C-alpha positions as CSV (number, residue, x, y, z in Angstrom):
1,X,-35.7,-5.1,-17.3
2,X,-34.2,-5.6,-20.7
3,X,-36.1,-6.3,-23.8
4,X,-35.7,-9.6,-25.6
5,X,-33.6,-9.5,-28.7
6,X,-35.3,-9.1,-32.0
7,X,-32.7,-10.9,-34.0
8,X,-29.6,-13.0,-33.4
9,X,-26.9,-13.1,-36.0
10,X,-24.7,-16.2,-36.0
11,X,-21.9,-14.5,-37.9
12,X,-18.4,-15.0,-36.4
13,X,-15.3,-13.1,-37.3
14,X,-12.2,-15.3,-37.1
15,X,-8.8,-13.7,-37.3
16,X,-5.4,-15.1,-36.5
17,X,-4.0,-14.1,-33.1
18,X,-0.4,-13.3,-32.6
19,X,1.0,-15.2,-29.7
20,X,2.4,-12.6,-27.3
21,X,5.8,-13.3,-26.0
22,X,5.8,-12.8,-22.3
23,X,9.1,-12.4,-20.6
24,X,9.8,-12.5,-16.9
25,X,10.3,-8.7,-17.0
26,X,6.8,-8.2,-18.5
27,X,5.2,-10.5,-15.9
28,X,6.9,-8.7,-13.1
29,X,6.0,-5.3,-14.5
30,X,2.2,-6.0,-14.8
31,X,1.2,-5.2,-11.2
32,X,2.8,-1.8,-11.4
33,X,1.3,-1.0,-14.8
34,X,-1.9,0.9,-13.6
35,X,0.2,3.9,-12.4
36,X,3.1,5.8,-13.9
37,X,6.5,5.7,-12.4
38,X,6.1,9.3,-11.1
39,X,2.9,8.4,-9.3
40,X,4.5,5.3,-7.7
41,X,7.3,7.6,-6.4
42,X,4.7,10.0,-5.0
43,X,2.9,7.2,-3.2
44,X,6.1,5.9,-1.7
45,X,7.2,9.4,-0.7
46,X,3.7,10.0,0.9
47,X,4.0,6.7,3.0
48,X,7.5,7.6,4.1
49,X,6.4,11.2,5.0
50,X,3.5,10.0,7.1
51,X,5.7,7.4,8.7
52,X,8.2,10.1,9.7
53,X,5.3,12.1,11.2
54,X,4.0,9.1,13.0
55,X,7.4,8.3,14.3
56,X,7.9,11.9,15.6
57,X,4.5,12.2,17.2
58,X,4.7,8.8,18.9
59,X,8.2,9.4,20.0
60,X,7.3,12.7,21.5
61,X,4.4,11.1,23.3
62,X,6.7,8.4,24.6
63,X,9.2,11.0,25.8
64,X,6.3,12.9,27.5
65,X,5.2,9.8,29.3
66,X,8.8,9.2,30.5
67,X,9.0,12.8,31.8
68,X,5.7,12.4,33.6
69,X,6.9,9.1,35.1
70,X,3.9,7.3,33.7
71,X,4.5,3.7,32.9
72,X,1.7,2.5,30.6
73,X,1.3,-1.2,30.1
74,X,0.9,-0.9,26.3
75,X,3.6,0.7,24.1
76,X,3.2,1.2,20.4
77,X,6.9,0.3,19.8
78,X,8.4,-2.7,21.5
79,X,11.7,-1.9,19.8
80,X,13.3,1.1,21.4
81,X,15.7,1.9,18.5
82,X,14.9,4.7,16.1
83,X,15.4,2.5,13.0
84,X,13.1,-0.2,14.4
85,X,10.4,2.3,15.2
86,X,10.7,3.8,11.7
87,X,10.3,0.5,10.0
88,X,7.3,-0.3,12.2
89,X,5.8,3.1,11.3
90,X,6.3,2.3,7.6
91,X,4.5,-1.1,8.1
92,X,1.6,0.3,10.1
93,X,1.0,3.3,7.7
94,X,1.2,1.2,4.6
95,X,-1.2,-1.4,6.0
96,X,-3.5,1.3,7.1
97,X,-3.7,2.8,3.6
98,X,-4.2,-0.5,1.7
99,X,-6.5,-2.3,4.2
100,X,-8.6,0.5,5.7
101,X,-7.1,0.1,9.2
102,X,-4.0,-0.8,11.2
103,X,-3.1,-4.5,11.3
104,X,-1.8,-5.8,14.6
């Protein structure tokens, strides 16, 4: 619990405020402002690295399933091209990092 105030002062300080000029560049730059450029590069590189690892491990598992002649009904990658799999890995990994889990 907080104590009640002993005294309230009704003094207000009024100063002129400069109107900030916001350009489109400044507005677009605000969401990226919490981190430095180097940290954003590190985050993107980490997502790309983990996407490559996911692509390699899932592709190896798919190749192993094909060699064992197992046909599972569910496949992580509907697209069989390497580029399509890589972009899906980027999507799944980035969604897993920002939302706490994979989005389907």
